[in-house]
N, C-alpha and C positions, 0 to 999 in steps of 0.2 A: 374329349381327347383333346381339343384345342384348349381348353382350360389348364388341362396339367401342362401343357408346353409352354403356356403363359407364365404358371405358376412356377415352374422349373427354372424358368429364363430368370425371373425375378429374383429368385433364390440365388441363382449363379451370379448375377450382377452384385448381389448384396454381400456375398462371400467373396469376389472378387477385388472389393473396394480397398484402397489403402488404408491401413490401421494406423491411426495416429500414436505416435510415440506418447508415454504417459510422463508428465513433466514430474520432475522430482519434488516440485512445491505442492503436488495435488493431495499429500497427505501430512502437509505441515498441520502442527498443532498449537493453538493459541497457549502459551505458558503463563503470561501475565496480560492483564488488562485493566486499565484504571482510566476512568472517565468522569471528571468533576465538571460538571456544569455550574459555574458560580453565578450565573445571571447575566446581566447586561454590562457589569463591570469586568468579566474575565472568564477564563476558562482553562482546564489543561488536561491533557490525556497523555498516556503513554502505553505502548504494548511490545511484547516480546514472544516470538514464534520459535517451534521447535527447528526450523530450518535458518535460525540466527537471524532473522530480519527483526529490527528494532525500530521503534518511531517513538518521539517524545516531542510534544509542543505545548506551549504556554502563550496564552493571550490576556492582556490587560489594557485597559483603558489608561491613558497617561493623566486625565483630568475627569473623571466621572461626573463631576457636578458642573462642568463648564458647557455652555451650548454647543461648541464645536470641538469635541475631544476626539484624539486618534487612539485607534488600536495599535498596540505593539505586541507583534508576535515573535518569540524566538522557539526555535525547535532544532530537531536533529533527526536524522532517519541514517541506518545501515543495513547493508546487504552483501551476502557473500557473493563473490563474482565466480564465473566459470573456472577460472584459471587458479582459486584457493584464495585469493586476496578479498579483502573486504573493501567495499567503498562505504565511506561516512561522508554524510553532507551536513552541515550546521547552517543555519540561516536565521536573519533577522529581517522582519518586514515591519516597516512603520511609515511614517510622513515622508520618509527619505528613499521609500522604495523598497525592493527585495533584494536581499544582498545574500547570496550564497557563498559557502566556501566548502571546498571537499578536498579529502585526502583519500589515496588509495595506498593500503598497506598489507 
């Protein structure tokens, strides 16, 4: 009898726990995906999802033959905001640091 009370108590607690709302991004599908690893001289990739998230990035060594070369990376991403607008961020990262710019439209 005690076992039944314990089992029913655990079952009641499990049913009473708050349910997490399902995220609208939970069912997003990948519509496009490209990834090119060009070796130590650079890379590029991009993707797009069914919930309108996009990302693109390309990195290249500025002088691959030099002893001290720098990687220059340019890219962007965008995603829809809850209010229906879209945030788009573009960036450059190189020897001068990371420089982002964004717009909301």
